[in-house]
All heavy atoms as an XYZ file, in Angstrom:
803
protein
N     246.623     -3.184     84.777
C     245.306     -2.960     85.376
C     245.455     -3.282     86.858
O     246.402     -2.918     87.438
C     244.333     -3.875     84.647
C     242.891     -3.581     84.838
S     242.350     -2.353     83.669
C     241.135     -1.504     84.472
N     244.641     -3.882     87.488
C     244.759     -4.419     88.846
C     245.307     -3.444     89.877
O     246.373     -3.622     90.445
C     245.615     -5.677     88.795
C     245.277     -6.701     89.846
C     244.025     -7.440     89.495
C     243.902     -8.685     90.300
N     242.986     -8.642     91.356
N     244.594     -2.363     90.118
C     244.961     -1.420     91.177
C     244.352     -1.831     92.513
O     244.634     -1.250     93.534
C     244.491      0.003     90.831
C     245.185      0.575     89.653
C     246.623      0.850     89.969
C     247.315      1.443     88.767
N     248.743      1.532     88.911
N     243.486     -2.814     92.483
C     242.859     -3.290     93.708
C     243.280     -4.728     93.933
O     243.928     -5.338     93.111
C     241.311     -3.185     93.650
C     240.771     -3.869     92.399
C     240.875     -1.758     93.661
C     240.070     -5.111     92.704
N     242.881     -5.256     95.037
C     243.248     -6.626     95.370
C     244.174     -6.618     96.563
O     244.600     -5.567     97.042
N     244.497     -7.787     97.034
C     245.349     -7.930     98.217
C     244.782     -7.131     99.390
O     245.507     -6.542    100.175
C     246.789     -7.536     97.918
C     247.423     -8.403     96.854
C     248.866     -8.054     96.623
C     249.419     -8.921     95.516
N     250.767     -8.587     95.140
N     243.451     -7.080     99.468
C     242.787     -6.391    100.568
C     243.158     -7.093    101.869
O     243.067     -8.313    101.961
C     241.257     -6.425    100.374
O     240.962     -5.958     99.061
C     240.556     -5.538    101.374
N     243.600     -6.351    102.876
C     244.029     -6.986    104.126
C     242.909     -7.771    104.811
O     241.748     -7.375    104.783
C     244.439     -5.800    105.007
C     244.541     -4.630    104.118
C     243.729     -4.904    102.908
N     243.298     -8.870    105.393
C     242.388     -9.670    106.217
C     242.825     -9.516    107.671
O     244.012     -9.633    107.977
C     242.445    -11.150    105.824
C     241.938    -11.504    104.438
C     242.172    -12.987    104.149
C     240.457    -11.191    104.309
N     241.876     -9.250    108.537
C     242.174     -9.110    109.958
C     241.520    -10.264    110.709
O     240.349    -10.562    110.501
C     241.615     -7.781    110.487
C     242.120     -6.516    109.789
C     241.382     -5.299    110.317
C     243.603     -6.360    109.989
N     242.280    -10.901    111.550
C     241.729    -12.008    112.331
C     240.883    -11.449    113.469
O     241.300    -10.561    114.201
C     242.858    -12.871    112.891
C     242.319    -14.122    113.519
C     243.296    -15.229    113.505
N     242.713    -16.401    114.141
C     243.421    -17.339    114.696
N     244.733    -17.270    114.674
N     242.824    -18.364    115.242
N     239.686    -11.989    113.623
C     238.736    -11.518    114.634
C     238.717    -12.496    115.809
O     237.771    -13.257    115.995
C     237.361    -11.362    114.013
N     239.753    -12.450    116.614
C     239.906    -13.421    117.716
C     238.793    -13.321    118.757
O     238.328    -14.338    119.273
C     241.266    -13.238    118.364
C     242.410    -13.586    117.428
C     243.772    -13.397    118.111
N     244.858    -13.394    117.166
C     245.455    -14.485    116.700
N     245.054    -15.670    117.075
N     246.445    -14.391    115.847
N     238.355    -12.104    119.085
C     237.278    -11.954    120.077
C     235.967    -12.567    119.577
O     235.237    -13.197    120.346
C     237.074    -10.483    120.453
C     238.242     -9.933    121.250
O     238.985    -10.686    121.861
N     238.406     -8.627    121.224
N     235.687    -12.371    118.299
C     234.465    -12.958    117.732
C     234.592    -14.479    117.681
O     233.627    -15.199    117.944
C     234.173    -12.362    116.335
C     233.915    -10.859    116.442
C     232.970    -13.058    115.690
C     233.790    -10.145    115.115
N     235.786    -14.967    117.362
C     236.026    -16.419    117.358
C     235.663    -17.027    118.718
O     234.966    -18.042    118.794
C     237.503    -16.723    117.054
C     237.944    -16.399    115.654
C     239.455    -16.505    115.464
O     240.203    -16.739    116.454
O     239.904    -16.343    114.321
N     236.153    -16.378    119.771
C     235.898    -16.877    121.129
C     234.404    -16.872    121.454
O     233.877    -17.841    121.987
C     236.656    -16.032    122.156
C     238.148    -16.243    122.126
C     238.847    -15.301    123.095
C     240.348    -15.336    122.883
N     241.032    -14.319    123.656
N     233.734    -15.766    121.118
C     232.298    -15.657    121.431
C     231.455    -16.673    120.686
O     230.483    -17.194    121.218
C     231.797    -14.248    121.134
C     232.275    -13.237    122.146
C     231.459    -11.975    122.051
C     232.049    -10.975    123.016
N     231.142    -10.580    124.032
N     231.832    -16.949    119.438
C     231.052    -17.884    118.625
C     231.539    -19.331    118.751
O     230.889    -20.241    118.254
C     231.084    -17.462    117.149
C     230.437    -16.121    116.818
C     230.599    -15.798    115.340
C     228.968    -16.120    117.208
N     232.706    -19.503    119.359
C     233.253    -20.845    119.510
C     233.708    -21.468    118.202
O     233.573    -22.673    117.994
N     234.246    -20.635    117.327
C     234.752    -21.140    116.046
C     236.265    -21.014    116.005
O     236.866    -20.229    116.755
C     234.120    -20.410    114.839
C     232.633    -20.672    114.766
C     234.394    -18.930    114.884
N     236.868    -21.791    115.133
C     238.326    -21.852    115.075
C     238.971    -20.560    114.559
O     239.856    -20.011    115.191
C     238.746    -23.038    114.206
C     240.144    -23.494    114.444
C     240.387    -24.815    113.735
C     241.725    -25.368    114.138
N     241.956    -26.689    113.587
N     238.495    -20.088    113.394
C     239.089    -18.877    112.811
C     238.030    -18.059    112.062
O     237.248    -18.595    111.300
C     240.190    -19.228    111.816
C     241.437    -19.723    112.458
C     242.584    -19.746    111.455
N     243.782    -20.156    112.140
C     244.354    -21.339    112.032
N     243.830    -22.250    111.233
N     245.448    -21.630    112.704
N     238.080    -16.733    112.261
C     237.258    -15.793    111.496
C     238.174    -14.646    111.062
O     238.915    -14.096    111.868
C     236.093    -15.209    112.327
C     235.095    -16.301    112.676
C     235.397    -14.086    111.544
C     233.940    -15.809    113.514
N     238.104    -14.327    109.773
C     238.852    -13.201    109.242
C     237.888    -12.175    108.669
O     236.889    -12.529    108.044
C     239.820    -13.656    108.133
C     240.957    -14.495    108.669
C     240.856    -15.877    108.742
C     242.120    -13.882    109.117
C     241.891    -16.643    109.243
C     243.168    -14.640    109.622
C     243.042    -16.016    109.685
O     244.068    -16.761    110.187
N     238.181    -10.910    108.883
C     237.388     -9.814    108.336
C     238.188     -9.158    107.223
O     239.379     -8.882    107.384
C     237.072     -8.783    109.422
C     236.358     -9.323    110.661
C     236.237     -8.235    111.707
C     235.001     -9.882    110.294
N     237.535     -8.927    106.104
C     238.196     -8.313    104.964
C     238.069     -6.796    105.070
O     236.974     -6.271    105.223
C     237.542     -8.815    103.687
C     238.314     -8.503    102.460
C     237.720     -9.262    101.296
C     238.572     -9.005    100.094
N     238.125     -9.719     98.945
N     239.168     -6.090    104.988
C     239.198     -4.635    105.154
C     239.048     -3.939    103.800
O     240.017     -3.485    103.198
C     240.500     -4.219    105.851
C     240.625     -2.791    106.302
C     239.507     -2.416    107.261
C     241.965     -2.569    106.970
N     237.802     -3.873    103.313
C     237.527     -3.278    102.000
C     237.849     -1.782    101.962
O     238.070     -1.229    100.899
C     236.069     -3.498    101.603
C     235.731     -4.930    101.257
C     236.316     -5.426     99.947
O     236.848     -4.624     99.152
O     236.250     -6.643     99.725
N     237.898     -1.133    103.099
C     238.232      0.283    103.149
C     239.638      0.591    102.681
O     239.988      1.738    102.440
N     240.471     -0.449    102.515
C     241.840     -0.253    102.041
C     241.920     -0.185    100.511
O     242.997     -0.003     99.958
C     242.737     -1.376    102.562
N     240.793     -0.319     99.828
C     240.779     -0.200     98.371
C     241.074      1.238     97.957
O     241.051      2.153     98.766
C     239.424     -0.642     97.808
C     239.270     -2.142     97.793
O     240.242     -2.876     97.672
N     238.044     -2.602     97.927
N     241.296      1.435     96.675
C     241.712      2.741     96.133
C     240.832      3.901     96.569
O     241.327      4.961     96.921
C     241.751      2.671     94.609
O     242.648      1.666     94.201
N     239.515      3.742     96.539
C     238.621      4.827     96.950
C     237.972      4.545     98.296
O     237.072      5.260     98.718
C     237.507      5.087     95.911
O     236.603      3.988     95.899
C     238.073      5.327     94.524
N     238.405      3.488     98.952
C     237.851      3.137    100.252
C     236.490      2.472    100.155
O     235.739      2.455    101.118
N     236.176      1.928     99.000
C     234.855      1.361     98.779
C     234.938     -0.072     98.277
O     235.840     -0.424     97.522
C     234.105      2.205     97.745
O     232.917      1.570     97.352
N     233.958     -0.867     98.664
C     233.881     -2.230     98.137
C     233.529     -2.218     96.650
O     233.675     -3.212     95.966
C     232.854     -3.041     98.918
C     231.444     -2.537     98.797
C     230.491     -3.345     99.624
C     229.082     -2.801     99.506
N     228.154     -3.538    100.327
N     233.095     -1.072     96.149
C     232.754     -0.939     94.733
C     233.978     -1.025     93.819
O     233.842     -1.336     92.634
C     232.056      0.408     94.490
C     230.825      0.651     95.311
C     229.671     -0.245     94.912
O     229.535     -0.621     93.761
N     228.841     -0.580     95.868
N     235.159     -0.754     94.347
C     236.369     -0.695     93.527
C     236.621     -1.975     92.735
O     237.004     -1.927     91.570
C     237.595     -0.383     94.382
C     237.616      1.050     94.876
O     236.734      1.836     94.479
O     238.507      1.379     95.670
N     236.426     -3.097     93.365
C     236.683     -4.389     92.716
C     235.786     -4.543     91.476
O     236.239     -4.912     90.398
C     236.421     -5.506     93.724
C     236.887     -6.842     93.327
C     236.732     -7.822     94.483
N     237.321     -7.341     95.727
C     238.608     -7.453     96.059
N     239.431     -8.043     95.233
N     239.052     -6.999     97.211
N     234.516     -4.250     91.615
C     233.542     -4.348     90.538
C     233.822     -3.306     89.446
O     233.816     -3.612     88.253
C     232.143     -4.172     91.138
C     231.029     -4.127     90.144
C     230.702     -5.243     89.403
C     230.293     -2.970     89.967
C     229.659     -5.204     88.485
C     229.250     -2.932     89.068
C     228.940     -4.049     88.320
N     234.076     -2.084     89.861
C     234.275     -0.979     88.921
C     235.544     -1.174     88.097
O     235.538     -0.922     86.891
C     234.302      0.368     89.674
C     234.864      1.469     88.813
C     232.899      0.723     90.137
N     236.602     -1.648     88.707
C     237.823     -1.860     87.930
C     237.565     -2.879     86.821
O     238.082     -2.753     85.718
C     238.994     -2.308     88.800
C     240.285     -2.310     88.000
C     241.510     -2.703     88.780
O     241.410     -3.624     89.613
O     242.568     -2.106     88.556
N     236.747     -3.849     87.091
C     236.397     -4.859     86.081
C     235.599     -4.228     84.932
O     235.794     -4.569     83.774
C     235.592     -5.977     86.748
C     235.406     -7.154     85.888
C     236.721     -7.928     85.761
N     236.568     -8.871     84.683
C     237.419     -9.018     83.691
N     238.522     -8.330     83.652
N     237.195     -9.869     82.741
N     234.697     -3.310     85.256
C     233.925     -2.607     84.223
C     234.866     -1.810     83.320
O     234.761     -1.861     82.093
C     232.884     -1.659     84.861
C     231.775     -2.465     85.531
C     232.298     -0.696     83.827
C     230.837     -1.628     86.373
N     235.786     -1.077     83.917
C     236.727     -0.262     83.154
C     237.639     -1.154     82.316
O     237.898     -0.875     81.139
C     237.533      0.676     84.081
C     238.626      1.396     83.313
C     236.597      1.671     84.753
N     238.108     -2.250     82.882
C     238.945     -3.190     82.138
C     238.196     -3.738     80.925
O     238.748     -3.843     79.834
C     239.397     -4.337     83.047
C     240.182     -5.392     82.314
C     241.506     -5.169     81.951
C     239.591     -6.601     81.955
C     242.230     -6.122     81.263
C     240.299     -7.567     81.268
C     241.620     -7.321     80.920
O     242.319     -8.272     80.225
N     236.929     -4.061     81.117
C     236.102     -4.570     80.026
C     235.963     -3.521     78.919
O     236.052     -3.843     77.728
C     234.729     -4.973     80.558
O     233.920     -5.485     79.535
N     235.756     -2.266     79.297
C     235.645     -1.187     78.308
C     236.949     -1.049     77.521
O     236.929     -0.934     76.292
C     235.310      0.130     79.004
N     238.073     -1.093     78.215
C     239.378     -0.977     77.556
C     239.594     -2.136     76.590
O     240.029     -1.940     75.451
C     240.511     -0.916     78.605
C     240.455      0.413     79.362
C     241.878     -1.102     77.951
C     241.346      0.467     80.586
N     239.286     -3.350     77.023
C     239.522     -4.526     76.181
C     238.626     -4.533     74.939
O     238.945     -5.179     73.953
C     239.327     -5.811     76.981
O     237.975     -5.984     77.336
N     237.513     -3.787     74.980
C     236.614     -3.689     73.828
C     236.811     -2.380     73.060
O     235.994     -2.014     72.222
C     235.166     -3.798     74.297
C     234.842     -5.153     74.907
C     233.435     -5.188     75.448
O     232.498     -4.719     74.795
N     233.265     -5.737     76.632
N     237.889     -1.676     73.366
C     238.227     -0.401     72.718
C     237.127      0.645     72.841
O     236.919      1.451     71.933
C     238.594     -0.608     71.246
C     239.874     -1.373     71.094
O     240.837     -1.134     71.825
N     239.904     -2.312     70.168
N     236.431      0.649     73.962
C     235.412      1.662     74.219
C     236.099      2.890     74.793
O     237.043      2.782     75.565
C     234.344      1.153     75.197
C     233.661     -0.118     74.758
C     232.892      0.083     73.472
C     232.211     -1.205     73.067
N     231.618     -1.153     71.763
N     235.635      4.054     74.439
C     236.268      5.301     74.866
C     235.471      6.043     75.929
O     235.956      7.009     76.501
C     236.467      6.232     73.660
C     237.210      5.596     72.513
C     238.659      5.374     72.852
C     239.389      4.848     71.628
N     240.392      3.879     71.918
N     234.227      5.618     76.168
C     233.363      6.333     77.095
C     232.452      5.349     77.824
O     232.020      4.347     77.259
C     232.530      7.406     76.356
C     231.762      8.301     77.334
C     231.604      6.794     75.344
C     231.172      9.539     76.695
N     232.182      5.653     79.087
C     231.232      4.887     79.893
C     230.171      5.870     80.371
O     230.501      6.929     80.903
C     231.924      4.217     81.106
C     232.920      3.166     80.631
C     230.894      3.615     82.055
C     233.775      2.574     81.747
N     228.909      5.524     80.176
C     227.795      6.323     80.673
C     227.216      5.574     81.860
O     226.963      4.367     81.767
C     226.716      6.536     79.588
C     225.544      7.335     80.137
C     227.326      7.227     78.375
N     227.030      6.274     82.986
C     226.627      5.580     84.203
C     225.629      6.364     85.033
O     225.511      7.580     84.916
C     227.862      5.293     85.051
N     224.953      5.633     85.899
C     224.038      6.163     86.902
C     224.190      5.232     88.104
O     224.438      4.044     87.934
C     222.605      6.151     86.343
C     221.474      6.225     87.332
C     221.476      7.432     88.236
O     222.377      8.277     88.183
O     220.573      7.518     89.067
N     224.111      5.770     89.304
C     224.224      4.908     90.465
C     224.442      5.657     91.752
O     224.266      6.872     91.829
N     224.872      4.902     92.752
C     225.080      5.453     94.086
C     226.366      6.284     94.149
O     227.225      6.206     93.269
C     225.178      4.313     95.100
O     226.376      3.572     94.873
N     226.476      7.046     95.214
C     227.657      7.891     95.408
C     228.958      7.075     95.452
O     229.909      7.406     94.734
C     227.488      8.722     96.681
C     228.461      9.883     96.777
C     228.231     10.715     98.023
C     226.950     11.509     97.910
N     226.775     12.483     98.994
N     229.044      5.998     96.255
C     230.299      5.224     96.273
C     230.636      4.614     94.912
O     231.793      4.597     94.495
C     230.052      4.139     97.311
C     228.922      4.616     98.141
C     228.096      5.495     97.251
N     229.616      4.132     94.213
C     229.826      3.520     92.902
C     230.369      4.542     91.908
O     231.360      4.293     91.220
C     228.514      2.916     92.405
C     228.549      2.463     90.971
C     229.265      1.335     90.588
C     227.853      3.167     89.990
C     229.292      0.922     89.270
C     227.867      2.757     88.672
C     228.590      1.638     88.317
O     228.625      1.234     87.008
N     229.736      5.711     91.834
C     230.163      6.736     90.879
C     231.512      7.334     91.253
O     232.313      7.659     90.378
C     229.089      7.821     90.756
C     227.770      7.348     90.129
C     226.737      8.460     90.179
C     227.978      6.852     88.713
N     231.777      7.474     92.540
C     233.086      7.975     92.988
C     234.185      7.005     92.548
O     235.224      7.406     92.036
C     233.089      8.121     94.513
C     234.388      8.606     95.082
C     234.310      8.682     96.599
C     235.669      8.951     97.195
N     235.674      8.829     98.648
N     233.935      5.734     92.731
C     234.896      4.717     92.323
C     235.057      4.707     90.805
O     236.171      4.626     90.288
C     234.428      3.347     92.823
O     235.349      2.342     92.496
N     233.950      4.802     90.090
C     233.993      4.811     88.631
C     234.764      6.026     88.121
O     235.561      5.923     87.186
C     232.567      4.798     88.079
C     232.364      4.361     86.645
C     233.028      3.027     86.340
C     230.896      4.296     86.323
N     234.565      7.186     88.732
C     235.309      8.394     88.344
C     236.810      8.201     88.568
O     237.633      8.575     87.720
C     234.802      9.603     89.123
N     237.177      7.600     89.695
C     238.595      7.357     89.996
C     239.232      6.469     88.932
O     240.284      6.797     88.378
C     238.729      6.716     91.380
C     240.133      6.301     91.712
C     241.039      7.231     92.201
C     240.559      5.004     91.516
C     242.347      6.857     92.502
C     241.863      4.617     91.808
C     242.759      5.550     92.300
N     238.608      5.337     88.632
C     239.212      4.379     87.703
C     239.156      4.831     86.250
O     240.085      4.556     85.487
C     238.591      2.990     87.878
C     239.141      2.271     89.073
C     238.436      2.237     90.254
C     240.381      1.653     89.030
C     238.942      1.594     91.379
C     240.905      1.014     90.134
C     240.190      0.983     91.315
N     238.101      5.548     85.852
C     238.081      6.050     84.472
C     239.140      7.139     84.285
O     239.784      7.193     83.247
C     236.687      6.567     84.069
O     236.227      7.522     85.017
C     235.697      5.428     83.923
N     239.349      7.969     85.291
C     240.420      8.970     85.214
C     241.783      8.275     85.161
O     242.648      8.648     84.375
C     240.382      9.917     86.410
C     239.248     10.928     86.339
O     238.623     11.056     85.260
O     238.977     11.583     87.365
N     241.951      7.271     85.977
C     243.224      6.548     86.055
C     243.599      5.908     84.727
O     244.760      5.922     84.321
C     243.129      5.477     87.148
C     244.395      4.712     87.495
C     245.447      5.634     88.106
C     244.072      3.590     88.464
N     242.605      5.364     84.039
C     242.860      4.653     82.780
C     242.450      5.445     81.538
O     242.368      4.900     80.450
C     242.170      3.284     82.803
C     242.790      2.371     83.825
C     242.115      2.045     84.996
C     244.067      1.869     83.648
C     242.685      1.214     85.943
C     244.654      1.046     84.590
C     243.961      0.718     85.734
O     244.540     -0.091     86.676
N     242.200      6.733     81.707
C     241.936      7.651     80.593
C     240.745      7.223     79.736
O     240.797      7.241     78.513
C     243.187      7.831     79.727
C     244.407      8.161     80.530
N     244.563      9.362     81.181
C     245.512      7.424     80.827
C     245.708      9.355     81.832
N     246.300      8.195     81.631
N     239.666      6.845     80.413
C     238.398      6.543     79.766
C     237.439      7.669     80.161
O     237.420      8.085     81.310
C     237.819      5.187     80.274
C     238.758      4.030     79.951
C     236.427      4.943     79.725
C     238.783      3.623     78.520
N     236.663      8.165     79.240
C     235.698      9.225     79.565
C     234.519      8.624     80.309
O     234.040      7.547     79.974
C     235.213      9.927     78.304
C     236.257     10.813     77.684
C     235.681     11.591     76.527
C     236.783     12.453     75.922
N     236.292     13.270     74.829
N     234.066      9.346     81.316
C     232.895      8.945     82.086
C     231.852     10.046     81.989
O     232.164     11.216     82.202
C     233.266      8.721     83.558
C     232.098      8.518     84.520
C     231.332      7.237     84.191
C     232.585      8.498     85.960
N     230.644      9.673     81.680
C     229.526     10.604     81.667
C     228.489     10.086     82.652
O     228.008      8.966     82.521
C     228.919     10.741     80.265
C     229.865     11.373     79.266
C     230.218     12.784     79.685
C     231.226     13.415     78.747
N     231.689     14.696     79.243
N     228.178     10.883     83.647
C     227.222     10.520     84.692
C     225.920     11.283     84.461
O     225.930     12.501     84.330
C     227.791     10.847     86.094
C     226.751     10.585     87.170
C     229.057     10.050     86.351
N     224.834     10.541     84.421
C     223.513     11.146     84.234
C     223.082     11.804     85.548
O     223.168     11.191     86.607
C     222.491     10.072     83.825
C     222.923      9.428     82.506
C     221.095     10.655     83.727
C     222.208      8.154     82.169
N     222.658     13.064     85.454
C     222.211     13.789     86.649
C     220.781     14.278     86.455
O     220.482     14.983     85.505
C     223.117     14.978     86.941
C     222.699     15.733     88.182
C     223.602     16.920     88.465
O     224.220     17.466     87.573
N     223.683     17.299     89.713
N     219.925     13.882     87.380
C     218.552     14.352     87.379
C     218.456     15.576     88.295
O     219.350     15.822     89.112
C     217.611     13.232     87.839
C     217.670     12.037     86.921
C     218.389     10.900     87.286
C     217.040     12.057     85.684
C     218.461      9.805     86.433
C     217.110     10.969     84.829
C     217.826      9.843     85.204
O     217.898      8.771     84.354
N     217.383     16.339     88.186
C     217.233     17.592     88.938
C     217.423     17.422     90.443
O     217.987     18.278     91.096
C     215.862     18.208     88.670
C     215.712     18.758     87.280
C     214.327     19.331     87.051
C     214.169     19.797     85.626
N     212.819     20.307     85.368
N     216.957     16.328     90.990
C     217.031     16.124     92.441
C     218.378     15.575     92.908
O     218.552     15.285     94.078
C     215.924     15.165     92.881
O     216.130     13.893     92.276
N     219.338     15.459     92.014
C     220.626     14.840     92.358
C     221.770     15.855     92.326
O     222.777     15.651     91.668
C     220.920     13.683     91.410
C     219.916     12.568     91.514
C     220.164     11.472     90.497
O     220.524     11.739     89.351
N     219.983     10.244     90.918
N     221.632     16.907     93.095
C     222.661     17.952     93.139
C     223.999     17.428     93.665
O     225.053     17.974     93.354
C     222.195     19.132     94.006
C     220.930     19.781     93.489
C     221.126     20.425     92.149
C     219.845     21.087     91.691
N     219.795     21.346     90.288
N     223.962     16.356     94.457
C     225.197     15.794     95.009
C     226.155     15.338     93.907
O     227.362     15.273     94.124
C     224.895     14.638     95.965
C     224.212     13.454     95.324
C     222.869     13.231     95.245
C     224.836     12.345     94.683
N     222.620     12.045     94.597
C     223.812     11.472     94.231
C     226.161     11.993     94.435
C     224.072     10.290     93.563
C     226.423     10.801     93.762
C     225.380      9.967     93.333
N     225.631     15.065     92.732
C     226.500     14.621     91.622
C     227.390     15.731     91.093
O     228.352     15.467     90.377
C     225.661     14.018     90.503
C     225.076     12.671     90.886
C     224.303     12.071     89.734
C     223.731     10.716     90.141
N     222.897     10.159     89.075
N     227.110     16.986     91.461
C     227.992     18.081     91.056
C     229.403     17.881     91.554
O     230.354     18.386     90.954
C     227.442     19.428     91.546
C     226.175     19.822     90.814
O     225.975     19.448     89.658
N     225.318     20.566     91.474
N     229.562     17.132     92.633
C     230.903     16.871     93.167
C     231.745     16.015     92.231
O     232.963     15.920     92.388
C     230.804     16.192     94.539
O     230.236     14.894     94.400
N     231.120     15.404     91.224
C     231.842     14.598     90.255
C     232.409     15.444     89.118
O     233.054     14.935     88.211
C     230.940     13.499     89.701
C     230.467     12.476     90.711
C     229.374     11.603     90.122
C     231.619     11.633     91.238
N     232.147     16.735     89.178
C     232.735     17.693     88.230
C     232.372     17.455     86.781
O     231.214     17.305     86.433
N     233.388     17.390     85.942
C     233.191     17.338     84.491
C     232.562     16.032     84.005
O     232.204     15.932     82.835
C     234.544     17.540     83.778
O     235.415     16.472     84.117
N     232.417     15.071     84.871
C     231.818     13.797     84.471
C     230.297     13.885     84.331
O     229.688     13.022     83.717
C     232.146     12.701     85.488
C     233.602     12.434     85.652
N     234.384     11.965     84.623
C     234.428     12.588     86.709
C     235.633     11.821     85.047
N     235.681     12.195     86.313
N     229.689     14.915     84.874
C     228.238     15.032     84.902
C     227.690     15.573     83.591
O     228.209     16.536     83.042
C     227.786     15.937     86.076
C     226.278     16.111     86.087
C     228.255     15.356     87.395
N     226.607     14.938     83.099
C     225.947     15.438     81.879
C     224.511     15.821     82.226
O     223.966     15.388     83.206
C     225.950     14.421     80.713
C     225.326     13.087     81.118
C     227.338     14.238     80.209
C     225.165     12.107     79.981
């Protein structure tokens, strides 16, 4: 499992100077698998489904969340079904995952 993690930390020296603090690090979440902070949470959901022998996940949510969920369910061969309402044409980009 564990396709995410080890997200790079960047030291923010200019911000340190302005705020007068010793050290500040910024976490670069864009380095995750889908470039989203959702990856960490979503991988845990998929891992939980696998550990409980679930074969399908039904979901609704934001674009970054569903994009991340589609990536990880495809990666680990779990079926994903995304609920699409009439006003949510953007979900067509998720292809076969949409119901």
